[in-house]
C-alpha positions as semicolon CSV with decimal commas, in nm:
position;residue;x (nm);y (nm);z (nm)
1;X;-1,133;-3,111;0,554
2;X;-1,475;-3,249;0,468
3;X;-1,735;-2,978;0,427
4;X;-2,072;-2,967;0,253
5;X;-2,168;-2,605;0,184
6;X;-2,482;-2,722;0,005
7;X;-2,641;-2,838;0,330
8;X;-2,550;-2,532;0,535
9;X;-2,841;-2,298;0,611
10;X;-2,864;-1,968;0,425
11;X;-2,870;-1,667;0,659
12;X;-2,862;-1,292;0,618
13;X;-2,558;-1,117;0,760
14;X;-2,768;-0,885;0,975
15;X;-2,949;-1,177;1,139
16;X;-2,629;-1,324;1,284
17;X;-2,410;-1,013;1,321
18;X;-2,468;-0,712;1,545
19;X;-2,335;-0,364;1,470
20;X;-2,189;-0,201;1,781
21;X;-2,268;0,168;1,811
22;X;-2,088;0,255;2,133
23;X;-2,003;0,626;2,143
24;X;-1,691;0,734;2,330
25;X;-1,500;1,054;2,388
26;X;-1,140;0,943;2,323
27;X;-0,985;1,199;2,558
28;X;-1,245;1,219;2,834
29;X;-1,288;0,842;2,847
30;X;-0,913;0,778;2,856
31;X;-0,895;0,577;2,535
32;X;-0,530;0,509;2,450
33;X;-0,539;0,382;2,090
34;X;-0,723;0,470;1,772
35;X;-0,747;0,281;1,445
36;X;-0,778;0,472;1,118
37;X;-0,811;0,337;0,767
38;X;-0,436;0,334;0,705
39;X;-0,383;0,110;1,009
40;X;-0,589;-0,172;0,854
41;X;-0,414;-0,371;0,582
42;X;-0,603;-0,531;0,295
43;X;-0,636;-0,905;0,336
44;X;-0,489;-0,913;0,688
45;X;-0,709;-1,031;0,974
46;X;-0,502;-0,885;1,258
47;X;-0,455;-0,518;1,343
48;X;-0,080;-0,461;1,371
49;X;-0,079;-0,082;1,362
50;X;-0,258;0,195;1,549
51;X;-0,218;0,553;1,661
52;X;-0,202;0,699;2,011
53;X;-0,482;0,935;2,107
54;X;-0,253;1,149;2,323
55;X;-0,025;1,220;2,026
56;X;-0,296;1,305;1,773
57;X;-0,562;1,570;1,729
58;X;-0,844;1,338;1,625
59;X;-1,131;1,479;1,426
60;X;-1,495;1,467;1,534
61;X;-1,558;1,146;1,336
62;X;-1,355;0,938;1,582
63;X;-1,615;0,842;1,839
64;X;-1,694;0,477;1,769
65;X;-1,558;0,259;2,049
66;X;-1,447;-0,101;2,009
67;X;-1,325;-0,375;2,243
68;X;-1,113;-0,690;2,216
69;X;-1,282;-0,945;1,992
70;X;-1,478;-0,691;1,791
71;X;-1,436;-0,700;1,413
72;X;-1,365;-0,374;1,230
73;X;-1,475;-0,325;0,871
74;X;-1,377;-0,029;0,653
75;X;-1,701;0,071;0,481
76;X;-1,526;0,344;0,281
77;X;-1,377;0,212;-0,043
78;X;-1,494;-0,146;0,019
79;X;-1,282;-0,266;-0,272
80;X;-0,983;-0,235;-0,036
81;X;-1,118;-0,532;0,162
82;X;-1,024;-0,410;0,507
83;X;-1,149;-0,653;0,770
84;X;-0,965;-0,716;1,097
85;X;-1,027;-0,845;1,449
86;X;-0,918;-0,620;1,734
87;X;-0,734;-0,761;2,034
88;X;-0,729;-0,430;2,223
89;X;-0,968;-0,153;2,320
90;X;-0,980;0,164;2,113
91;X;-1,173;0,410;1,902
92;X;-1,227;0,436;1,527
93;X;-1,408;0,667;1,286
94;X;-1,780;0,645;1,228
95;X;-1,733;0,498;0,878
96;X;-1,560;0,194;1,026
97;X;-1,822;-0,061;1,125
98;X;-1,769;-0,229;1,463
99;X;-1,924;-0,577;1,457
100;X;-1,970;-0,884;1,674
101;X;-2,156;-1,214;1,659
102;X;-2,519;-1,168;1,764
103;X;-2,523;-1,522;1,905
104;X;-2,193;-1,709;1,959
105;X;-2,389;-2,036;1,967
106;X;-2,487;-1,975;1,606
107;X;-2,187;-1,778;1,473
108;X;-1,852;-1,826;1,642
109;X;-1,676;-1,492;1,705
110;X;-1,354;-1,626;1,551
111;X;-1,544;-1,728;1,236
112;X;-1,703;-1,385;1,178
113;X;-1,397;-1,215;1,020
114;X;-1,347;-1,521;0,799
115;X;-1,701;-1,494;0,665
116;X;-1,624;-1,130;0,586
117;X;-1,306;-1,222;0,401
118;X;-1,500;-1,438;0,155
119;X;-1,506;-1,323;-0,206
120;X;-1,886;-1,320;-0,205
121;X;-1,895;-1,077;0,088
122;X;-1,664;-0,831;-0,085
123;X;-1,859;-0,865;-0,409
124;X;-2,180;-0,778;-0,225
125;X;-2,025;-0,469;-0,061
126;X;-1,875;-0,344;-0,385
127;X;-2,203;-0,401;-0,570
128;X;-2,400;-0,199;-0,314
129;X;-2,143;0,077;-0,269
130;X;-2,245;0,435;-0,347
131;X;-2,043;0,729;-0,475
132;X;-1,771;0,732;-0,738
133;X;-1,476;0,926;-0,594
134;X;-1,486;0,787;-0,240
135;X;-1,741;0,504;-0,248
136;X;-1,898;0,365;0,067
137;X;-2,144;0,095;0,162
138;X;-2,425;0,136;0,416
139;X;-2,480;-0,106;0,702
140;X;-2,833;-0,177;0,576
141;X;-2,688;-0,310;0,250
142;X;-2,421;-0,515;0,426
143;X;-2,689;-0,660;0,654
144;X;-2,884;-0,790;0,351
145;X;-2,593;-1,006;0,236
146;X;-2,693;-1,373;0,223
147;X;-2,448;-1,657;0,274
148;X;-2,433;-2,020;0,382
149;X;-2,336;-2,046;0,747
150;X;-2,150;-2,364;0,842
151;X;-2,263;-2,560;1,145
152;X;-2,068;-2,486;1,464
153;X;-1,841;-2,787;1,430
154;X;-1,748;-2,688;1,075
155;X;-1,695;-2,327;1,186
156;X;-1,450;-2,447;1,449
157;X;-1,255;-2,659;1,201
158;X;-1,247;-2,385;0,936
159;X;-1,146;-2,122;1,192
160;X;-0,869;-2,346;1,326
161;X;-0,723;-2,386;0,978
162;X;-0,756;-2,023;0,872
163;X;-0,620;-1,872;1,193
164;X;-0,319;-2,102;1,155
165;X;-0,275;-1,944;0,814
166;X;-0,304;-1,602;0,977
167;X;-0,030;-1,692;1,226
168;X;0,195;-1,777;0,931
169;X;0,106;-1,448;0,766
170;X;0,194;-1,260;1,084
171;X;0,528;-1,439;1,118
172;X;0,619;-1,369;0,756
173;X;0,505;-1,009;0,789
174;X;0,732;-0,960;1,090
175;X;1,027;-1,112;0,904
176;X;0,960;-0,891;0,603
177;X;0,944;-0,579;0,821
178;X;1,280;-0,667;0,975
179;X;1,426;-0,706;0,625
180;X;1,277;-0,371;0,520
181;X;1,434;-0,197;0,819
182;X;1,768;-0,365;0,748
183;X;1,755;-0,241;0,389
184;X;1,685;0,116;0,500
185;X;1,970;0,093;0,751
186;X;2,198;-0,019;0,468
187;X;2,090;0,280;0,260
188;X;2,179;0,513;0,545
189;X;2,511;0,354;0,639
190;X;2,657;0,267;0,299
191;X;2,644;0,628;0,178
192;X;2,785;0,772;0,499
193;X;3,135;0,842;0,364
194;X;3,236;1,206;0,429
195;X;3,547;1,173;0,210
196;X;3,349;1,107;-0,105
197;X;3,333;1,397;-0,354
198;X;2,992;1,560;-0,379
199;X;2,827;1,722;-0,681
200;X;2,489;1,867;-0,760
201;X;2,246;1,617;-0,911
202;X;2,243;1,818;-1,237
203;X;2,620;1,773;-1,260
204;X;2,594;1,397;-1,218
205;X;2,330;1,345;-1,485
206;X;2,031;1,489;-1,668
207;X;1,709;1,583;-1,488
208;X;1,394;1,606;-1,699
209;X;1,028;1,670;-1,615
210;X;0,780;1,462;-1,816
211;X;0,529;1,575;-2,078
212;X;0,207;1,737;-1,965
213;X;-0,126;1,567;-2,032
214;X;-0,311;1,819;-2,249
215;X;-0,635;1,772;-2,442
216;X;-0,429;1,773;-2,762
217;X;-0,207;1,494;-2,631
218;X;-0,505;1,269;-2,556
219;X;-0,538;1,181;-2,924
220;X;-0,308;1,160;-3,223
221;X;-0,125;0,924;-3,453
222;X;0,176;0,871;-3,224
223;X;0,009;0,726;-2,916
224;X;0,263;0,579;-2,677
225;X;0,247;0,427;-2,328
226;X;0,357;0,661;-2,050
227;X;0,427;0,626;-1,681
228;X;0,277;0,857;-1,422
229;X;0,297;0,900;-1,046
230;X;0,065;0,602;-0,982
231;X;0,313;0,374;-1,160
232;X;0,615;0,455;-0,941
233;X;0,649;0,314;-0,592
234;X;0,950;0,287;-0,363
235;X;1,192;0,071;-0,564
236;X;0,914;-0,077;-0,776
237;X;0,709;0,000;-1,084
238;X;0,337;-0,079;-1,101
239;X;0,264;-0,166;-1,463
240;X;-0,087;-0,310;-1,443
241;X;-0,246;0,027;-1,533
242;X;-0,035;0,202;-1,797
243;X;-0,207;0,469;-2,005
244;X;-0,125;0,618;-2,344
245;X;-0,107;0,966;-2,495
246;X;0,031;1,124;-2,810
247;X;0,400;1,211;-2,837
248;X;0,518;1,383;-3,153
249;X;0,863;1,300;-3,289
250;X;1,032;1,573;-3,085
251;X;0,849;1,465;-2,771
252;X;0,930;1,101;-2,829
253;X;1,301;1,180;-2,846
254;X;1,278;1,396;-2,534
255;X;1,057;1,179;-2,316
256;X;1,127;0,821;-2,426
257;X;1,265;0,614;-2,140
258;X;1,582;0,408;-2,154
259;X;1,703;0,116;-1,949
260;X;1,858;0,254;-1,629
261;X;1,655;0,577;-1,612
262;X;1,553;0,664;-1,257
263;X;1,195;0,791;-1,219
264;X;1,097;1,003;-0,919
265;X;0,758;1,130;-0,800
266;X;0,748;1,505;-0,867
267;X;0,414;1,568;-0,695
268;X;0,303;1,352;-0,404
269;X;0,202;1,359;-0,041
270;X;0,487;1,492;0,171
271;X;0,570;1,142;0,294
272;X;0,617;1,003;-0,057
273;X;0,748;1,294;-0,262
274;X;1,065;1,186;-0,442
275;X;0,977;0,817;-0,429
276;X;1,177;0,646;-0,702
277;X;1,227;0,333;-0,910
278;X;1,456;0,229;-1,195
279;X;1,307;0,171;-1,539
280;X;1,435;-0,152;-1,695
281;X;1,293;-0,122;-2,045
282;X;0,982;-0,314;-1,943
283;X;0,765;-0,146;-2,211
284;X;0,850;-0,064;-2,571
285;X;0,864;0,309;-2,660
286;X;0,748;0,407;-2,311
287;X;0,755;0,774;-2,206
288;X;0,665;0,961;-1,888
289;X;0,426;1,232;-1,771
290;X;0,499;1,554;-1,583
291;X;0,399;1,404;-1,249
292;X;0,740;1,235;-1,270
293;X;1,101;1,341;-1,298
294;X;1,362;1,141;-1,485
295;X;1,725;1,122;-1,381
296;X;1,954;0,988;-1,652
297;X;2,301;0,913;-1,517
298;X;2,611;1,070;-1,664
299;X;2,929;0,875;-1,722
300;X;3,062;0,913;-1,368
301;X;2,774;0,762;-1,173
302;X;2,599;0,426;-1,188
303;X;2,217;0,445;-1,219
304;X;2,178;0,197;-0,932
305;X;2,406;0,404;-0,710
306;X;2,211;0,722;-0,786
307;X;1,883;0,543;-0,723
308;X;2,007;0,420;-0,386
309;X;2,099;0,777;-0,294
310;X;1,754;0,903;-0,394
311;X;1,592;0,632;-0,182
312;X;1,811;0,740;0,108
313;X;1,693;1,099;0,061
314;X;1,332;0,978;0,069
315;X;1,363;0,767;0,383
316;X;1,574;1,021;0,572
317;X;1,324;1,297;0,493
318;X;1,559;1,507;0,279
319;X;1,316;1,536;-0,010
320;X;1,031;1,621;0,227
321;X;1,237;1,902;0,381
322;X;1,315;2,074;0,049
323;X;0,987;2,008;-0,135
324;X;0,749;2,296;-0,203
325;X;0,416;2,239;-0,034
326;X;0,072;2,321;-0,168
327;X;-0,264;2,259;-0,005
328;X;-0,272;1,887;-0,078
329;X;0,063;1,797;-0,235
330;X;0,435;1,846;-0,203
331;X;0,639;1,910;-0,516
332;X;0,999;1,821;-0,592
333;X;1,057;2,031;-0,902
334;X;1,325;1,964;-1,159
335;X;1,512;2,267;-1,030
336;X;1,499;2,148;-0,670
337;X;1,616;1,799;-0,758
338;X;1,891;1,936;-0,982
339;X;2,031;2,145;-0,699
340;X;2,045;1,864;-0,441
341;X;2,383;1,716;-0,345
342;X;2,480;1,365;-0,449
343;X;2,805;1,179;-0,376
344;X;3,006;1,064;-0,677
345;X;3,283;0,834;-0,548
346;X;3,506;0,616;-0,766
347;X;3,320;0,351;-0,966
348;X;3,468;0,071;-0,754
349;X;3,315;0,222;-0,441
350;X;2,984;0,271;-0,619
351;X;2,980;-0,091;-0,732
352;X;3,048;-0,212;-0,379
353;X;2,750;-0,012;-0,250
354;X;2,527;-0,133;-0,532
355;X;2,611;-0,498;-0,465
356;X;2,541;-0,473;-0,093
357;X;2,213;-0,294;-0,157
358;X;2,119;-0,561;-0,412
359;X;2,170;-0,831;-0,148
360;X;1,947;-0,646;0,101
361;X;1,687;-0,590;-0,170
362;X;1,688;-0,956;-0,273
363;X;1,624;-1,069;0,084
364;X;1,339;-0,822;0,124
365;X;1,182;-0,917;-0,210
366;X;1,208;-1,289;-0,134
367;X;1,023;-1,238;0,194
368;X;0,763;-1,015;0,026
369;X;0,700;-1,283;-0,235
370;X;0,667;-1,553;0,030
371;X;0,418;-1,341;0,223
372;X;0,214;-1,271;-0,089
373;X;0,205;-1,640;-0,181
374;X;0,082;-1,731;0,168
375;X;-0,191;-1,467;0,152
376;X;-0,305;-1,593;-0,188
377;X;-0,311;-1,953;-0,065
378;X;-0,505;-1,847;0,244
379;X;-0,765;-1,663;0,036
380;X;-0,805;-1,947;-0,212
381;X;-0,837;-2,203;0,066
382;X;-1,100;-1,998;0,248
383;X;-1,311;-1,946;-0,063
384;X;-1,277;-2,312;-0,164
385;X;-1,390;-2,427;0,181
386;X;-1,684;-2,186;0,198
387;X;-1,803;-2,238;-0,158
388;X;-1,739;-2,610;-0,192
């Protein structure tokens, strides 16, 4: 594709894009769907998820109407890069900007979301964002953003290429979601053996709450990396932001992680409480904080088998049912986890389950990786085309 960004005219975003401020009453106006922040996925141009107005008690902030072809932009936490084109009518919150091309003869509607996916657009929004805990960007600051606008013919060619990429992303996303559902089905079915002996979790292994983060522990001579709730997802560890605190010799013995330890979220939203992953000795002398629980398998149960059971408890809502709720969090205490039932069949049966789960996991991870690679290629291609 031959493009010459240097000869494209420089425009301000607000001169070619119009903010739609249509006010609707979701119930009185018969609006069927609403889009909240969690329905928009970072780096995905198509809205695949939504909520139904009739099933939800929407708050007063949901009054901004949108129509097919409008582009939604999450102005809260702009670093999340939530930009998507709607292909249905609905309502969103007031902090979601509803946008359209001010003049389709100057800015093609299908090119608008691509311009907003550019790295320079996100950099502008993040630079102008206000607030530290829940940052936001104002429309007036977004409108000041300057960029080179391709001529219509170039917009058409770029849009044709990038929306082909988006079709590939959608196809791979659908395949990945099927694999995810198949994996969850395997978790449910493979453990459904009434004849298996059942024990309490505390009888199958050791349950330990992590070390608290006190002011004293923030400094010291025995600083060690530790994992916290932000590091543990569903069957994955996030190790790009690992912090350190002091562990004395006794604490190091008590809280040091070993290969095969299962880590579970102790305090989380109700949906995610008990979320777990297996530690595979990724970090030397790594410990864990008291936002996590550690399950260390005894001799009669394989760590991978126990982890699969914990994931089953998460996805079937068992942990959510027994967790203690506070105002903002649900807690799965060491005592609660210790008292939960867990099957402990013969090792041969455990190994069979582990192998079948591993196959389902491998398929899901392969599809996730393929999707991520396509998204990265799409982003790099877009920025290369727009920046020359």
